[in-house]
Each structure stands twice: as structure tokens, then as C-alpha cells.
C-alpha positions in Angstrom: 26.3 30.4 96.4 26.7 34.0 97.5 26.2 35.9 94.2 22.6 35.9 92.6 24.1 34.8 89.2 25.7 31.7 90.7 22.2 30.4 91.6 20.8 27.5 89.5 18.3 28.4 86.7 15.7 26.5 88.6 15.6 29.3 91.1 14.0 31.6 88.5 10.2 32.0 88.4 8.6 29.8 85.7 11.6 27.4 85.4 10.5 24.0 86.5 12.2 20.6 86.3 11.4 20.1 82.6 12.7 23.4 81.4 15.8 23.1 83.7 16.5 19.8 81.9 16.2 21.4 78.5 18.4 24.3 79.5 21.0 21.8 81.0 21.3 20.2 77.5 22.5 23.5 76.2 24.9 23.8 79.1 22.9 26.5 80.8 23.0 25.5 84.5 23.3 28.8 86.3 21.8 32.3 85.9 25.3 33.4 84.8 25.2 30.8 82.0 22.0 32.4 80.8 23.4 35.9 80.9 26.3 34.7 78.6 24.2 32.6 76.3 24.5 34.0 72.7 22.3 33.5 69.7 23.5 31.0 67.0 22.9 33.7 64.3 21.0 36.8 63.5 18.4 37.2 60.8 17.9 40.6 59.1 14.1 41.1 59.1 14.4 44.9 58.7 14.0 45.2 54.9 10.6 44.6 53.2 10.5 42.9 49.8 7.8 42.8 47.2 6.3 39.4 46.4 7.1 39.7 42.7 10.8 40.4 43.4 11.4 37.1 45.3 13.3 34.2 43.9 12.8 30.6 45.1 14.9 29.8 48.2 15.2 33.5 49.1 14.4 34.5 52.7 12.5 37.7 53.1 10.0 39.9 55.1 6.9 40.8 53.3 4.0 43.2 54.2 0.6 42.3 52.7 -3.1 42.0 53.1 -4.9 38.7 53.6 -7.1 37.8 50.6 -8.3 34.4 51.7 -7.7 31.7 54.3 -8.8 28.1 54.9 -8.0 24.7 56.4 -8.1 21.4 54.6 -7.5 17.9 56.0 -5.0 15.8 54.1 -5.6 12.1 53.1 -2.4 11.1 54.8 -2.7 10.4 58.5 -5.3 13.3 59.0 -2.7 16.1 58.7 -4.3 19.5 58.4 -3.1 22.2 56.0 -3.8 25.9 56.7 -3.4 28.2 53.7 -3.5 32.0 53.7 -3.2 34.0 50.5 -1.7 37.4 50.9 -1.2 40.2 48.4 1.0 43.3 48.1 1.3 45.8 45.2 3.3 43.4 43.2 1.4 40.1 43.4 0.0 37.3 45.6 1.7 34.6 47.7 0.4 31.5 49.5 1.5 30.9 53.1 1.1 27.3 54.3 1.2 25.7 57.8 0.8 22.0 58.4 -1.0 20.8 61.6 -1.6 24.4 62.8 -5.2 24.9 62.0 -5.5 27.7 64.5 -3.6 29.9 62.1 -6.8 30.4 60.2 -8.2 32.2 63.2 -5.0 34.2 63.8 -5.3 36.1 60.5 -8.6 37.3 59.0 -9.5 38.3 55.5 -8.6 42.0 55.1 -5.9 42.0 57.8 -2.6 43.5 57.1 0.2 41.0 57.9 4.0 40.8 58.0 5.5 37.4 57.2 9.0 36.3 57.3 10.3 33.0 55.8 11.9 31.2 52.9 10.1 31.2 49.6 9.4 27.8 48.0 10.1 26.6 44.5 7.2 26.2 42.1 4.7 27.9 39.9 3.2 30.1 42.5 5.1 32.1 45.2 4.8 30.5 48.6 6.2 30.3 52.1 5.9 27.3 54.4 5.6 28.1 58.1 6.5 31.7 58.0 6.7 33.8 61.2 3.6 36.0 61.0 2.5 39.2 62.8 -0.7 41.2 62.3 0.1 44.7 61.1 -1.8 47.1 63.3 -2.3 50.6 61.7 -0.2 53.3 63.3 1.9 50.8 65.3 5.4 49.4 64.7 5.8 45.8 63.8 6.3 43.5 66.8 9.5 42.1 68.2 10.1 39.6 65.4 10.2 42.1 62.5 11.8 45.3 61.5 15.1 44.5 63.1 17.9 42.0 63.4 16.4 39.1 65.2 18.4 36.6 67.2 18.1 32.9 66.6 19.0 30.7 69.5 19.7 27.0 69.4 16.8 24.7 70.2 16.9 21.6 72.3 
């Protein structure tokens, strides 16, 4: 193994036996394999949409302000449901996360947020488990928004 890219992925810092096994299931055994690993697809997260303009089943990026947030415990097997209501100039939308109660602490009432996900069908506009980033005044959105984002296969 003369060339650095011929070394196994386990030689990289932070890659232990468990992660090596996960990467191996994707056929990623050497550093060279990692360098050539391509995304499964790309998602266009560069265009902002208004809440009112969305149709059920449409995937979109929204920028809004948090109106309310809360966590409730379901009757079935103790699952938790975190709900955050966001608004933009055109309307309001509910974002929901199951079994992620910490999301209530990630976004606070009054925060500006970007969300990306698929809208659900129903009376009220909603997104389940959207990717979420806090909008910081004067800063560009983070790495998951305002660009084409790669989506890699999971193991």
C-alpha cells in the first residue's frame, strides 16, 4: 500500500470498526473509494417558496418565523410529537417531528427558520421531519440550504 488513497478507510481519524462496517456495505473500502463515491441524487434547495403557493406532495424550501412550538406525548407506545408552527407573508404551516422532543429547544418562538421538506396532504399545510436551520440575520443559510444539496445512500 504505497499510495495514501490505497489505505483502508479505517486509517482515517474518526473511522472506527462500526463505521468501517457501514462504509463496507456501500462498497467503500479504501480512501480512493471514498473519493469516487457519488451522491444518489441532488435536491434543489435554492428557491424559496411561499407557504400559500405549496401543493400537497410538493418539496420546497421555506423561510419563515416561528409562531409556536410544543411537545406532546402520544397514547401509542409513548411516542412524542414536536410541533412547530411557522409563518411567512402568505400563511402558516405546521412542522412535525416524531420522537425528537429536542426540536422544541432547537427553534424558539420568534426565530427565523428555513425548512426543507415535502408538504403533507390535509386541511392545513404541514411538513413532517423537514430539514431545519435557524436563519441568522445578515448571514447566508447553512450548508443544507440555498444550493443544490447532494443526497448520499444510507446504510
